[in-house]
VONURO-105775 format. One record per atom (N, C-alpha, C, O, CB): x, z, y; residue number from 1; atom name. Coordinates in Angstrom, 3 decimals. Glycine has a CB too. Example, Ala and Ser with C-alpha at 12.3 -4.5 7.8 and 13.67 -1.06 7.14 Angstrom:
REC          X          Z          Y   seq   atom
REC     13.190      7.800     -5.690     1      N
REC     12.300      7.800     -4.500     1     CA
REC     13.200      7.800     -3.300     1      C
REC     14.236      8.465     -3.319     1      O
REC     11.308      9.046     -4.473     1     CB
REC     12.850      7.080     -2.250     2      N
REC     13.670      7.140     -1.060     2     CA
REC     12.900      7.870      0.030     2      C
REC     13.409      8.039      1.138     2      O
REC     14.084      5.725     -0.598     2     CB
END
This chain:
REC          X          Z          Y   seq   atom
REC     17.409    -28.125    -10.652     1      N
REC     16.277    -27.570     -9.810     1     CA
REC     16.154    -26.029    -10.101     1      C
REC     16.204    -25.567    -11.240     1      O
REC     14.850    -28.339    -10.151     1     CB
REC     15.976    -25.221     -8.874     2      N
REC     15.909    -23.843     -9.247     2     CA
REC     14.609    -23.144     -9.526     2      C
REC     13.539    -23.632     -9.162     2      O
REC     16.502    -23.166     -8.290     2     CB
REC     14.681    -22.221    -10.049     3      N
REC     13.510    -21.640    -10.740     3     CA
REC     13.105    -20.723     -9.551     3      C
REC     13.902    -19.886     -9.127     3      O
REC     13.836    -20.832    -12.264     3     CB
REC     11.854    -20.882     -9.009     4      N
REC     11.098    -20.266     -7.824     4     CA
REC     10.229    -19.533     -8.395     4      C
REC      9.779    -19.993     -9.444     4      O
REC     10.428    -21.163     -6.853     4     CB
REC      9.774    -18.373     -7.997     5      N
REC      8.476    -17.617     -8.845     5     CA
REC      8.145    -16.878     -7.510     5      C
REC      8.970    -16.489     -6.683     5      O
REC      8.871    -16.413    -10.463     5     CB
REC      6.694    -16.748     -7.447     6      N
REC      6.063    -16.184     -6.062     6     CA
REC      5.048    -15.276     -6.816     6      C
REC      4.326    -15.735     -7.702     6      O
REC      5.274    -17.451     -4.868     6     CB
REC      5.014    -13.772     -6.373     7      N
REC      3.535    -12.876     -6.538     7     CA
REC      2.701    -12.904     -5.564     7      C
REC      2.972    -12.652     -4.390     7      O
REC      3.651    -11.432     -6.699     7     CB
REC      1.781    -13.173     -5.949     8      N
REC      0.539    -13.205     -4.711     8     CA
REC     -0.606    -12.731     -5.302     8      C
REC     -0.778    -12.500     -6.499     8      O
REC      0.123    -14.734     -4.052     8     CB
REC     -1.628    -12.559     -4.101     9      N
REC     -2.808    -12.256     -4.711     9     CA
REC     -3.363    -13.730     -3.631     9      C
REC     -3.000    -14.377     -2.649     9      O
REC     -3.512    -10.347     -4.532     9     CB
REC     -4.763    -13.623     -4.913    10      N
REC     -5.542    -14.577     -4.428    10     CA
REC     -5.910    -14.981     -3.014    10      C
REC     -5.753    -16.169     -2.733    10      O
REC     -6.457    -14.361     -4.938    10     CB
REC     -6.358    -14.198     -2.125    11      N
REC     -6.874    -14.461     -1.042    11     CA
REC     -5.873    -14.052      0.307    11      C
REC     -6.102    -14.205      1.507    11      O
REC     -8.174    -13.795     -1.125    11     CB
REC     -4.858    -13.560     -0.280    12      N
REC     -3.717    -12.809      1.056    12     CA
REC     -3.382    -13.872      1.820    12      C
REC     -3.116    -14.940      1.268    12      O
REC     -2.088    -12.054      0.548    12     CB
REC     -3.346    -13.749      3.132    13      N
REC     -3.117    -15.052      3.903    13     CA
REC     -1.595    -15.254      4.081    13      C
REC     -1.185    -16.401      4.260    13      O
REC     -3.853    -15.022      5.374    13     CB
REC     -0.769    -14.261      4.045    14      N
REC      0.709    -14.270      3.761    14     CA
REC      1.126    -15.207      2.672    14      C
REC      1.876    -16.183      2.709    14      O
REC      1.173    -12.898      3.384    14     CB
REC      0.304    -14.547      1.480    15      N
REC      0.581    -15.453      0.384    15     CA
REC      0.496    -17.086      0.456    15      C
REC      1.367    -17.852      0.043    15      O
REC     -0.297    -15.043     -0.585    15     CB
REC     -0.750    -17.453      1.077    16      N
REC     -1.132    -18.744      1.279    16     CA
REC     -0.072    -19.462      2.239    16      C
REC      0.377    -20.582      1.993    16      O
REC     -2.559    -18.750      1.832    16     CB
REC      0.276    -18.711      3.343    17      N
REC      1.171    -19.234      4.141    17     CA
REC      2.587    -19.828      3.355    17      C
REC      3.042    -20.970      3.299    17      O
REC      1.429    -18.141      5.140    17     CB
REC      3.084    -18.500      2.765    18      N
REC      4.656    -18.491      1.863    18     CA
REC      4.270    -19.792      0.810    18      C
REC      5.179    -20.569      0.518    18      O
REC      5.069    -16.616      0.731    18     CB
REC      2.923    -20.001      0.260    19      N
REC      3.170    -21.103     -0.650    19     CA
REC      2.847    -22.395      0.290    19      C
REC      3.329    -23.417     -0.198    19      O
REC      2.197    -20.995     -2.067    19     CB
REC      2.157    -22.604      1.505    20      N
REC      2.745    -23.640      2.305    20     CA
REC      3.829    -24.343      2.471    20      C
REC      4.139    -25.503      2.200    20      O
REC      2.720    -23.400      3.084    20     CB
REC      4.580    -23.086      3.164    21      N
REC      5.934    -23.683      3.004    21     CA
REC      6.612    -24.254      1.490    21      C
REC      6.977    -25.390      1.187    21      O
REC      6.811    -22.582      3.517    21     CB
REC      6.614    -23.461      0.991    22      N
REC      7.253    -24.033     -0.430    22     CA
REC      6.680    -25.413     -0.635    22      C
REC      7.333    -26.380     -1.026    22      O
REC      6.850    -23.062     -1.832    22     CB
REC      5.215    -25.412     -0.291    23      N
REC      4.390    -26.860     -0.888    23     CA
REC      5.394    -27.700      0.045    23      C
REC      6.120    -28.575     -0.426    23      O
REC      2.298    -27.129     -0.481    23     CB
REC      5.376    -27.396      1.268    24      N
REC      5.943    -28.482      2.009    24     CA
REC      7.296    -29.051      1.949    24      C
REC      7.541    -30.186      2.357    24      O
REC      5.817    -28.187      3.129    24     CB
REC      8.204    -28.236      1.423    25      N
REC      9.246    -28.796      0.931    25     CA
REC      9.408    -29.273     -0.390    25      C
REC     10.491    -29.528     -0.915    25      O
REC     10.045    -28.101      1.129    25     CB
REC      8.564    -29.357     -0.781    26      N
REC      8.197    -30.048     -2.247    26     CA
REC      8.960    -29.394     -3.693    26      C
REC      9.385    -30.000     -4.677    26      O
REC      8.717    -31.755     -2.131    26     CB
REC      8.945    -27.984     -3.403    27      N
REC      9.286    -27.129     -4.176    27     CA
REC      8.201    -26.654     -5.512    27      C
REC      7.024    -26.304     -5.430    27      O
REC      9.614    -26.147     -3.259    27     CB
REC      8.804    -26.747     -6.357    28      N
REC      7.755    -26.438     -7.845    28     CA
REC      8.438    -25.124     -7.705    28      C
REC      9.599    -24.812     -7.440    28      O
REC      7.954    -27.480     -9.694    28     CB
REC      7.039    -24.254     -8.041    29      N
REC      6.958    -22.584     -8.565    29     CA
REC      6.330    -22.478     -9.419    29      C
REC      5.676    -23.419     -9.871    29      O
REC      6.453    -21.541     -7.794    29     CB
REC      6.330    -21.262     -9.926    30      N
REC      5.562    -20.455    -10.853    30     CA
REC      5.042    -19.163     -9.735    30      C
REC      5.715    -18.517     -8.932    30      O
REC      6.630    -19.915    -12.317    30     CB
REC      3.622    -19.102    -10.049    31      N
REC      2.571    -18.299     -9.057    31     CA
REC      2.541    -17.218    -10.289    31      C
REC      2.294    -17.538    -11.452    31      O
REC      0.789    -19.198     -8.476    31     CB
REC      2.782    -16.112     -9.923    32      N
REC      1.862    -14.976    -10.650    32     CA
REC      0.839    -14.404     -9.696    32      C
REC      1.120    -13.903     -8.607    32      O
REC      2.768    -13.695    -11.209    32     CB
REC     -0.452    -14.532    -10.237    33      N
REC     -1.423    -13.765     -9.222    33     CA
REC     -1.542    -12.482     -9.671    33      C
REC     -1.751    -12.381    -10.880    33      O
REC     -2.869    -14.347     -9.077    33     CB
REC     -1.472    -11.526     -9.072    34      N
REC     -1.695    -10.062     -9.507    34     CA
REC     -2.575     -9.231     -8.983    34      C
REC     -2.357     -8.034     -8.797    34      O
REC     -0.687     -9.387     -9.395    34     CB
REC     -3.913     -9.989     -8.639    35      N
REC     -4.790     -9.212     -8.007    35     CA
REC     -5.383     -7.889     -8.827    35      C
REC     -6.074     -7.905     -9.846    35      O
REC     -5.826    -10.124     -7.611    35     CB
REC     -4.963     -6.886     -8.169    36      N
REC     -5.496     -5.594     -8.767    36     CA
REC     -4.908     -5.040     -9.994    36      C
REC     -5.362     -4.103    -10.650    36      O
REC     -6.847     -5.745     -9.059    36     CB
REC     -3.856     -5.720    -10.229    37      N
REC     -3.039     -5.411    -11.707    37     CA
REC     -1.985     -4.744    -11.429    37      C
REC     -0.925     -5.252    -11.066    37      O
REC     -2.520     -6.637    -12.567    37     CB
REC     -2.228     -3.359    -11.604    38      N
REC     -0.957     -2.469    -11.249    38     CA
REC      0.159     -2.533    -11.800    38      C
REC      1.237     -2.196    -11.310    38      O
REC     -1.111     -1.289    -11.375    38     CB
REC     -0.135     -3.158    -13.306    39      N
REC      1.382     -3.264    -14.196    39     CA
REC      2.179     -4.310    -13.577    39      C
REC      3.344     -4.107    -13.234    39      O
REC      1.232     -3.719    -15.912    39     CB
REC      1.484     -5.613    -13.396    40      N
REC      2.098     -6.635    -12.794    40     CA
REC      2.873     -6.400    -11.607    40      C
REC      4.021     -6.809    -11.435    40      O
REC      1.238     -7.495    -12.547    40     CB
REC      1.992     -5.521    -10.558    41      N
REC      2.851     -5.192     -9.524    41     CA
REC      4.280     -4.332     -9.615    41      C
REC      5.312     -4.508     -8.967    41      O
REC      2.030     -4.563     -8.730    41     CB
REC      4.023     -3.481    -10.497    42      N
REC      5.132     -2.735    -10.908    42     CA
REC      6.246     -3.381    -11.482    42      C
REC      7.355     -3.011    -11.097    42      O
REC      4.756     -1.858    -11.734    42     CB
REC      6.168     -4.302    -12.353    43      N
REC      6.971     -5.428    -13.028    43     CA
REC      7.481     -6.065    -11.719    43      C
REC      8.699     -6.234    -11.669    43      O
REC      6.042     -6.537    -14.083    43     CB
REC      6.666     -6.491    -10.526    44      N
REC      7.427     -7.312     -9.423    44     CA
REC      8.404     -6.350     -8.844    44      C
REC      9.584     -6.690     -8.769    44      O
REC      6.435     -7.927     -8.217    44     CB
REC      7.973     -5.039     -8.378    45      N
REC      8.723     -4.351     -7.671    45     CA
REC      9.886     -3.878     -8.450    45      C
REC     10.987     -3.819     -7.902    45      O
REC      8.014     -3.397     -7.108    45     CB
REC      9.705     -3.482     -9.878    46      N
REC     11.074     -3.590    -10.586    46     CA
REC     12.190     -4.574    -10.500    46      C
REC     13.347     -4.178    -10.635    46      O
REC     10.838     -3.648    -11.750    46     CB
REC     11.906     -5.905    -10.273    47      N
REC     12.743     -6.831    -10.387    47     CA
REC     13.067     -7.217     -8.912    47      C
REC     14.014     -7.992     -8.773    47      O
REC     12.222     -7.890    -11.263    47     CB
REC     12.358     -6.750     -7.681    48      N
REC     12.856     -6.860     -6.338    48     CA
REC     13.652     -5.917     -6.071    48      C
REC     13.593     -4.805     -6.596    48      O
REC     11.954     -6.888     -5.395    48     CB
REC     14.605     -6.326     -5.095    49      N
REC     15.936     -5.548     -4.668    49     CA
REC     15.596     -4.305     -3.605    49      C
REC     16.441     -3.458     -3.314    49      O
REC     17.047     -6.687     -3.882    49     CB
REC     14.458     -4.315     -3.155    50      N
REC     14.219     -3.226     -1.998    50     CA
REC     12.872     -2.301     -2.528    50      C
REC     12.546     -1.556     -1.604    50      O
REC     13.851     -4.089     -0.330    50     CB
REC     12.338     -2.188     -3.253    51      N
REC     11.127     -1.442     -3.562    51     CA
REC      9.912     -1.932     -3.210    51      C
REC      8.902     -1.476     -3.745    51      O
REC     11.162     -0.286     -3.053    51     CB
REC      9.846     -2.902     -2.287    52      N
REC      8.456     -3.574     -1.721    52     CA
REC      7.429     -3.641     -2.885    52      C
REC      7.650     -4.066     -4.019    52      O
REC      8.700     -5.202     -1.118    52     CB
REC      6.071     -3.059     -2.314    53      N
REC      5.059     -3.257     -3.188    53     CA
REC      4.236     -4.522     -2.584    53      C
REC      3.439     -5.050     -3.359    53      O
REC      4.215     -1.910     -3.360    53     CB
REC      4.332     -4.962     -1.505    54      N
REC      3.508     -5.784     -0.795    54     CA
REC      3.806     -7.155     -1.279    54      C
REC      4.855     -7.401     -1.874    54      O
REC      3.676     -5.619      0.670    54     CB
REC      2.770     -8.184     -0.997    55      N
REC      2.855     -9.611     -1.718    55     CA
REC      2.526    -10.172     -0.271    55      C
REC      1.934     -9.718      0.709    55      O
REC      1.642    -10.051     -3.212    55     CB
REC      3.349    -11.681     -0.654    56      N
REC      4.097    -12.377     -1.689    56     CA
REC      5.309    -11.430     -1.800    56      C
REC      5.636    -10.503     -1.059    56      O
REC      4.481    -13.967     -1.312    56     CB
REC      5.802    -11.835     -2.751    57      N
REC      7.379    -11.542     -3.000    57     CA
REC      7.614    -12.774     -3.942    57      C
REC      6.930    -13.214     -4.866    57      O
REC      7.807     -9.879     -3.803    57     CB
REC      9.142    -13.302     -3.255    58      N
REC      9.661    -14.415     -3.715    58     CA
REC     10.948    -14.238     -4.650    58      C
REC     11.829    -13.416     -4.402    58      O
REC      9.914    -15.205     -2.582    58     CB
REC     10.959    -14.911     -5.512    59      N
REC     12.609    -14.992     -6.292    59     CA
REC     12.992    -16.289     -6.500    59      C
REC     12.170    -17.093     -6.941    59      O
REC     12.759    -14.310     -7.853    59     CB
REC     14.126    -16.619     -6.248    60      N
REC     14.661    -17.991     -6.497    60     CA
REC     15.978    -17.573     -7.569    60      C
REC     16.871    -16.784     -7.261    60      O
REC     15.170    -18.854     -4.876    60     CB
REC     15.873    -18.269     -8.842    61      N
REC     16.759    -17.967     -9.577    61     CA
REC     17.073    -16.580     -9.743    61      C
REC     18.192    -16.125     -9.503    61      O
REC     17.657    -18.595     -9.243    61     CB
REC     15.915    -15.766    -10.229    62      N
REC     15.985    -14.392    -10.295    62     CA
REC     16.478    -13.528     -9.198    62      C
REC     16.598    -12.317     -9.380    62      O
REC     16.670    -14.143    -11.286    62     CB
REC     16.795    -14.140     -7.968    63      N
REC     17.285    -13.510     -6.880    63     CA
REC     16.215    -13.104     -5.668    63      C
REC     15.681    -13.967     -4.973    63      O
REC     18.327    -14.396     -6.408    63     CB
REC     16.014    -11.921     -5.534    64      N
REC     15.066    -11.420     -4.494    64     CA
REC     15.206    -11.914     -3.346    64      C
REC     16.126    -11.475     -2.657    64      O
REC     15.086    -10.148     -4.292    64     CB
REC     14.282    -13.035     -2.779    65      N
REC     14.038    -13.537     -1.462    65     CA
REC     13.637    -12.443     -0.486    65      C
REC     14.329    -11.869      0.356    65      O
REC     12.991    -14.583     -1.515    65     CB
REC     12.311    -12.285     -0.809    66      N
REC     11.326    -11.347     -0.034    66     CA
REC      9.923    -12.051      0.308    66      C
REC      9.462    -13.028     -0.283    66      O
REC     12.030    -10.872      1.392    66     CB
REC      9.342    -11.366      1.371    67      N
REC      8.203    -11.824      1.341    67     CA
REC      7.547    -13.135      2.301    67      C
REC      8.159    -14.200      2.216    67      O
REC      7.632    -10.727      1.501    67     CB
REC      6.773    -13.103      2.876    68      N
REC      6.372    -14.392      3.788    68     CA
REC      7.436    -14.666      4.999    68      C
REC      8.103    -15.682      5.194    68      O
REC      4.804    -14.128      4.515    68     CB
REC      7.384    -13.137      5.952    69      N
REC      8.133    -13.295      6.896    69     CA
REC      9.747    -13.325      6.598    69      C
REC     10.511    -13.255      7.560    69      O
REC      7.730    -12.350      7.729    69     CB
REC     10.264    -13.429      5.267    70      N
REC     11.448    -13.505      5.233    70     CA
REC     11.805    -14.947      4.475    70      C
REC     12.920    -15.433      4.290    70      O
REC     11.933    -12.253      4.644    70     CB
REC     10.624    -15.424      4.132    71      N
REC     10.798    -16.928      3.916    71     CA
REC     11.089    -18.012      5.114    71      C
REC     11.872    -18.960      5.178    71      O
REC      9.554    -17.354      3.290    71     CB
REC     10.206    -17.516      5.962    72      N
REC      9.914    -18.248      7.469    72     CA
REC     11.587    -17.864      8.260    72      C
REC     12.204    -18.585      9.045    72      O
REC      8.170    -17.266      8.546    72     CB
REC     11.925    -16.715      7.807    73      N
REC     12.938    -16.312      8.997    73     CA
REC     14.095    -17.748      8.134    73      C
REC     14.445    -18.789      8.690    73      O
REC     13.681    -13.995      9.021    73     CB
REC     14.399    -17.373      6.895    74      N
REC     15.527    -18.156      6.103    74     CA
REC     15.081    -19.736      6.850    74      C
REC     15.945    -20.419      7.401    74      O
REC     15.338    -18.033      4.008    74     CB
REC     13.825    -20.116      6.780    75      N
REC     13.793    -21.473      7.239    75     CA
REC     14.055    -21.669      8.800    75      C
REC     14.558    -22.768      9.033    75      O
REC     12.451    -22.038      6.866    75     CB
REC     13.872    -20.991      9.766    76      N
REC     14.115    -20.898     10.965    76     CA
REC     15.721    -20.851     11.006    76      C
REC     16.340    -21.578     11.784    76      O
REC     13.355    -19.753     11.544    76     CB
REC     16.267    -20.095     10.263    77      N
REC     17.667    -20.129     10.518    77     CA
REC     18.581    -21.191      9.788    77      C
REC     19.807    -21.154      9.885    77      O
REC     18.140    -18.843     10.209    77     CB
REC     17.933    -22.094      9.084    78      N
REC     18.097    -22.908      8.348    78     CA
REC     18.813    -22.778      7.059    78      C
REC     19.457    -23.688      6.537    78      O
REC     18.470    -23.626      8.979    78     CB
REC     18.658    -21.573      6.576    79      N
REC     19.303    -20.918      5.358    79     CA
REC     18.404    -21.723      3.960    79      C
REC     18.970    -22.250      3.002    79      O
REC     19.049    -18.947      5.463    79     CB
REC     17.257    -21.660      4.114    80      N
REC     16.304    -21.979      2.861    80     CA
REC     16.558    -22.829      2.136    80      C
REC     16.613    -22.427      0.974    80      O
REC     15.138    -22.288      3.061    80     CB
REC     16.806    -24.155      2.292    81      N
REC     17.386    -25.189      2.103    81     CA
REC     18.426    -24.961      1.416    81      C
REC     18.415    -25.139      0.198    81      O
REC     17.594    -25.781      3.071    81     CB
REC     19.522    -24.521      2.082    82      N
REC     20.768    -24.357      1.252    82     CA
REC     20.749    -23.265      0.253    82      C
REC     21.609    -23.245     -0.628    82      O
REC     21.917    -24.119      2.116    82     CB
REC     19.904    -22.427      0.321    83      N
REC     19.465    -21.364     -0.716    83     CA
REC     19.023    -22.081     -2.041    83      C
REC     19.546    -21.871     -3.136    83      O
REC     18.201    -20.444     -0.130    83     CB
REC     17.913    -23.021     -1.784    84      N
REC     17.220    -23.838     -2.840    84     CA
REC     18.387    -24.634     -3.502    84      C
REC     18.275    -24.821     -4.714    84      O
REC     16.020    -24.857     -2.205    84     CB
REC     19.583    -25.171     -2.823    85      N
REC     20.465    -26.291     -2.977    85     CA
REC     21.521    -25.647     -3.702    85      C
REC     22.237    -26.304     -4.457    85      O
REC     20.926    -26.999     -1.651    85     CB
REC     21.668    -24.490     -3.544    86      N
REC     22.692    -23.412     -4.113    86     CA
REC     22.008    -23.119     -5.676    86      C
REC     22.628    -23.219     -6.734    86      O
REC     22.760    -21.799     -2.985    86     CB
REC     20.846    -22.806     -5.554    87      N
REC     20.400    -22.210     -6.794    87     CA
REC     20.056    -23.363     -7.863    87      C
REC     19.746    -23.121     -9.030    87      O
REC     19.128    -21.277     -6.502    87     CB
REC     20.141    -24.494     -7.373    88      N
REC     20.059    -25.550     -8.295    88     CA
REC     21.067    -26.079     -9.199    88      C
REC     20.796    -27.024     -9.941    88      O
REC     19.740    -26.450     -7.683    88     CB
END
């Protein structure tokens, strides 16, 4: 099973949408709620591949996947399931 991690803010609508997609797919993930925690945000940015400070940011087996729009784009392209399967 892949290690899926997502950095969020508690009331962020994009974070909620991204988690809903993962939940619908039955994905178990670790959520890091970083509301107002600049040190945690800096750590998230350091892990990412493109310097994004926005949330959510998702990682699958330590590979930076991106934000909500990125997750939904992968889903539309039929690539999210494959990514999750390859990671497992």
